[in-house]
Structure formats: C-alpha cells, structure tokens
N, C-alpha and C positions, 0 to 999 in steps of 0.2 A: 844695888842700889834700885836698879829699876825695877827689878822683882818685887821689894819692898814698899815702892809707891803703887804697884799695881794690884798687891795684895792690900795695902790700905784704902784705895781707891774702892775695892769691892767690897770691904766692911763698912766702910762708912754710906756707900750707896751712890758713889760720884756718879754726876748725869754720863750715859754712854753717848754716843754718835749723835748728830746734829738730824733731825727727821730728815728725809728726801725732799729737795725743792719742789715736786712733787706734790707734797701736801697741800701745798698750796699754790696750783697750777699757774703759772704764768700764760697769756696766749701763744707763746713762743714752740711750749709744748702742747696744747691741746692739738686736740682732732684737727685738723684743715677744714673739714666739713662744717664743723662748730660754728665756724665765723663768719663763714660766708663773706658778703661786703663788709662788713663792721668797721668801724673806726674807732670805738668805745665798745667796750664791754665790761659789765658787770658780772664777774666769776663766783659763783656758790658752790663751795666744795666744802664735801665732806671726808669723814674718813672710813667708814661703813654706810651699807645701805638702810641700816636699821636704826641709825641716831636722828637724833630732832635735835642735834646743833650743827651747825656749818661755819664757815668763814667766807665773810664776804671780800673782795677787791674789784675794785674799778681800776679797766686800765684803757690808754687811749693812745691813739697812734701819733706821733710826735716828727715829722721828717721819716716818715717810714719805718720809725722804731718804736714797739709797745715801748708805754712806760706806764709804771703806776701809779695814779693819781689822787687816790683814795684808799683807805682800809691796812690791812686786814681789819677786817670789824667780826664780831660775834656776831654771830644771828641763829634763829630759831627757826626748824622746818618741822613738816608735818609730825604730828603726833605719832604714825605710824611709819614713820622715816620717810624714803625717798623710792619711787616705782616708774617702771618703763611700761607700765599699762595702766595709769591715774585713770579711776571710776568717780562718777558723782557721788561724795562723800565718805570715800575710803579713807578719807584722814592721811592721805601721802601727799607727798610737794610728788609732782613731776620731774622727769630730769629730761633735758636736751637744753635745744637753743632756740631761743624765742623770742621774735621783736618785742623792742619796748615802744610801747604807744602814744600812751597819755601821762595825764595825772590826774587826781582828783582829790577833793580837801575841803576843810573846813572853812580855810581862810578867806578871804575876800581880795588878798594879793597873791598873787601865784609866785613869783621869783623862781621862776623855772622858763626853758625853753618849750619846755614839753606844751602840747596842747593842752587846756587846763579845764577843768570845771571845777565850781562853787557846789558842794552839794548843797542840796536846799530839802524841804520837807516834801515827800513824796518821793527822794530818790530811791531807787531799788535795784540792782543787780538780780537778773532772773536768773538761778538752778533749779529751776526745777523744767528736767528735760523734755517735759510731755509740752512744754508751751513753746510756739513757731519764733517768740523773740528769746529762746536759751543762749544763756552766756551773753546778753547785752545788757546797758545799763536805761532805764525806762522812769519816767515819772506817772506814778499810779497813786490813787489815794490810800490803799493799802498794800501794806509790804509784808503777806506772811509767809511763813518759812513753808518751804526751803530756800526761800529767797533773801536776799540778803538788804537789809534798812540799810544802807548806807549812811543817810541824817543819825539814824540813832549811832551806827558803832564810829564814824566820824564824831558827834556830839561827845560821848564816853572818851576816847581816845586813838585807838588804835586806826582810824581813818583819818586823825587829822591831818597828815596827809600819805596817800597811796598812788602807787606807781603801776600802772595796767600792761601786762603782758601780753602779747600773742599768743598765748597756749590756749588752741582750740578754736580760733576765730581763723574765717577764712581759711580752710571751709570748717564750719563749727559740726562737731559731730554730738547729738543728741545721747547725754549720759557720758561723756568722755571726760567729764568735769567742766569746771565754771569759777569763774572771779578768783583766778591765779593775779596774787598782786606782788609787789613788796610794799611793806607796810610798818608803821612803828609796832613794838611789841605791846602786848597785853599780857598784866602783872595779875600774880596773885601773892598773898603775901610778899610783896615786895619783891617776888621773882617772874623775872619772863618765863610765859608758858608757851606750850609748842599751839602749834597753829593748827589748822584744818585742812591745810595744804599750800598754803602762802610762805613768802621766807619774811621774817618780820626781824627789825633792828633798831637798838634804841635812836630816839628821835634826832638826836643831834648826829650819830650815821645815817640815819637815812636821809637828811638833811644835806648831806655832805652831797650824796649820789643826785640827789632832785636838782640841785644847783648847776651840777657840772653837765648836765645830760643835756644833747642836742641833738633832735630832728635829724638835723644834715650832714651828723657823723651816722647815722644808719646804726644806732645800737641795740643791743641787744643783750639780754640776761642768760646765762649759760649755766645749766645746772647738772650736778651729778658727783656722785663721789669721785676722790680724785683719781682713782685705779682706770674709771670707766671715761672720764673726762682725758685721760691721756693716752686709753689704750690704742697700739698700732694698728 
C-alpha cells in the first residue's frame, strides 16, 4: 500500500519536502557579525544572486528572544541581481548589513519614529560620484541626472515613503553606490518592476516596517542570498 501511495504521489506531482528554514533566515541562523548590536532587523533574503525577487521579514528582540513582527513580504531587488561589489549605476542591490538611518516621503505626517523629512521641490539625492556631496540629500534648483529628483519620484509614487539605509555612508566612497533605500514598488502594466539597486515593497508592506522601526533599537537591514546570510 505504501508503495502505491508513493507512486501516486510521483504521478500527480505531489509536493516534496518543505523548503529549508534558511530560505527565509531568521536572526537565530544569520552570521552573528551581520547583527551587530541591533534589536530590530529587516532581513531581505533571496534564493540566488541573480534574482530580482526577495522575501522581507522584520524581527525584533523581545525579552532577549528574536520574534518576527512583520512579513514575510514579497519584494523586488536590483534588475541585475545582488552584488558584493556594488558600483554606481550597475543595477545590482548591495549585500551586507547596514544601519537604518531615517525616512523621507510625500506626507506631512511622518507616522514613524525614524527621523523624517518631507520632500519638497528641489529635494535631490546626489548620485554623481564626482561631487563632494555624493550620496547625500540636498536642496538645489535643478536636479539633473544621474542625481535622483526626490520630489518628482515621491510625487509619482515610489518615494511616497522611503527608508534610508546606511549603505556607503560614513565613510562614503566615490562610485561605490548611492541612494540605497527601501521604498514603494514602481509598476509597469500593473506589475512591480525590478529596481536600480534599492529594495521595493508594496505600499502597505513598507508602511508595516515604517511604523515599527525605532532608532532606539539600532535597526539594521540585512540583505543577501539565504546561503550567504547563513554561511559559517
């Protein structure tokens, strides 16, 4: 009888074993150096280096124990996958562990504990590596490419809310990449698009992270393929 059940399962394409737990790795299995002193982490994990899709979960320490408090949510990453050597304009999302610094967006009310800036006309993130203010937000009359016009992008949707990561900040290396945010999806014909290097989520999912993040808990975003995140 058992042999018959196995045969039927094979013929019908019954599902195999559940995926390994590390496909959505929790802080308990991450490489310890990725956690630092964080008591909140947003884990962005992928199945491969070359994928443009990810799973995002948020964990928080409660009485010394890590607990998932949001997610898992589907997300999009760079159009050219992930990289350990991200460069300006290469279309990859950098892997690693980065502090979560602040938020910015379109709305007058922040509804987050993060330091918040409402974007206004002239808000520009500098992505030109020849400039001394590379990888910072400035206000200037004209925000020309390759710099990011925060006001225009917020008005059109993706930066309605955006979370600023500490990638390539303090120190800032010219050409090593800029403007790595968690932000709302951009869409084409109703489908979410891969990013130029950021991590994007549905608006409601981003807001779920947004309202929970607390600078007092030293939050970090940890990005990488599951196998890299958990490597011994």
